[in-house]
N, C-alpha and C positions, 0 to 999 in steps of 0.2 A: 322415701323420707317424708315425714309429716311436716306440716306447717309450723313455723316458729311462732308461738303464741305468747304475747306479753301477759303480765298480770292483769291488765285491764280487759283481756279477752280479745284483743285485736291482733291480727296477723301482721308480722313485719314485712311479709311479701304478699303480693296480690293473691288473694284466695277468696272463695265464695263464702267463707264464714266471717269475713270482716265487715263490720257495719259500713265502713267507708267504701268498700268495693262492691257491696251488694245492695242495690236500691230497695229490694224487698225487706231486708233487715232494717234499713233506715226507716222505712214506713211503719213496720211493726213497732219499733221502739217509740215512734212519735205518737202512737195511739195509746191512751191510758185506759186500762180496764180496771174499774173500781171493784170493790168487793161484791156489789150487787150483780154486776155483769159477769164476774167470775162465777158466782154461784149459779146464775142462770145457765151459763155454758155447762157447768158441771152437772146440773140436773137434766138438762135437755140431751146431753150426750148419752145418758143412761136410760132416759124415758122421754122420747120425742112425742109421745102421745098424751102427755100430761096436759090437763086442761089449764087454761090461763088462770082460772081461779085457784086451783091447787098450787100452781107454780108461784103465783103472787103470795100465797100464804107461806110457802116454804122460804121464799126470799125475804119476806117482810116488807113488801111494797103494795101499793094499791093495784087493782087489776089494770087500770089504764096506764099507770107508770110502767108496770111489768110488760104489758103488750107493746108499748112504745120502745122499750129497751130491746125486746126480741126483734122487732121490726128493724131497729137501727143496727143491731148485731148482724141481722140477715143482709141488710143493704150494704153493709161494710164488708161482707163476705167472711165474717168470723163464723157464721153458720152458712155452710154451703148449700145443704139440702137436708130434708127429713126423709130417712129411709127406714125400711123394715129389714132386719137381719134374718134371712132365711136360715133355719136350722138344717144344715147339710147332713146331720146325723139321721134325719128322717128320710133321706133319699139315697139311692145307690150313687156312689161317686168315688173318684180317686183324685187326690189333690197332690200336686207336684210344685216344687220350687225349682226353677231352672236358671242357671247362670249362663249368660251368653257373652262371648267375645266376638267383636266385629273384625272384619278383614282389614279395615282402614279406620283411622281416627280422624274423620273430618265431618263437617256439617252435612254434606251431601249424602254420605253413607248413613249417618244417623237418621236423617229424614227418610231415606229409602227404607231403613229398618222399621221406623215407626209406621210408615204406610203399610208395610208387609204384615205387621202384626195387628193392625187396627181392626180388621174385619174378621179376625179369628175369635169366635165367641168363647172358646175354651180358655183363652188368655184373659183372665179377669182383672189383672193389674200388672203394671210394669214400672220399675223404677230404675233410673240411671245410677250407677254405682261408681265409687272410686275403687281402685285396686286392680287385681288381676283380671276381673271380668268387667264388661261395660254395662250390662243390664242384668236385672233379676226379674224374671217373669213368674207369675203365679198362674198355674193352670188348674182348672176344675173340670174334670172330664167324667163321663159315665163310668169308665173303667180304664185299665192300663192299656188295653188294645187301642182304644180311641186316642189316648195320649200318644202312643207310639206312632199311630198313623199321622196325627197332626204334627208332631215334632219332626217326623221324617219329611213331610211336605214342606215344613218351614225351612229345614236344612237344605232341601233341594231348590228352594226359591232363590235364584241369583240376586233378586232385588233386596232380599233380607241381608245379604252380605255377611253371613255368619261364618266365622272361622272355626268356632268351637262352642259346644254346649255341654253342660253337665246337669243332670237332673237328680232330684232328691224327692222320693216319695214321702209324704207326710203319714206317719204311723199313728201319731197321737198329738192332739193339741194340749200340750202340758200346761200352758198358760194362755187361755184364749183372750183375745182383745176385749177389754171392758171399758175402754175410754182412755183418753190422753191424760197425763199428769198435769192438768191445767194450772194447779196452784204453783207448781215448780216452773212451768213455762212462762208464767206471767210475773215471776218475781223480778224485782229491779236489781 
């Protein structure tokens, strides 16, 4: 059963999507992002190598004002880091999304699972999910045989406490990630 949400967007029962229940959401709402900061974030998420001069021209601010805003957005963790996206189509690889259900639903089991996956380089991301499964992992491996070997080792690892896994091979990236819909996310 889903959370009962009022017209104001707050849950009537304790849930992580309620501004009252989640301190992260309260903090996000307290920080105002003006149109210049929004535009800076939009430009940088698609081109992190842009020069400060070109960025300032696109935003309509002086170079020093633009640089100060980028530094502030970085220090406040709106910008976590600047990365290069490697084109996986240029290298041999197999990509899988894997749903994982744990044997028990408690903090100790979750922490043990996190430690078990932390040093596996083929697991490039992990998110905790609601629903039938507890986590979704993204694997990037040289081939299916490597994925099979790593996933079997993970299943056999008692510390991982996995009761069930389902895997899904990525055949095509129909809509690749090109950035977050920031204008929608920062609407009041």
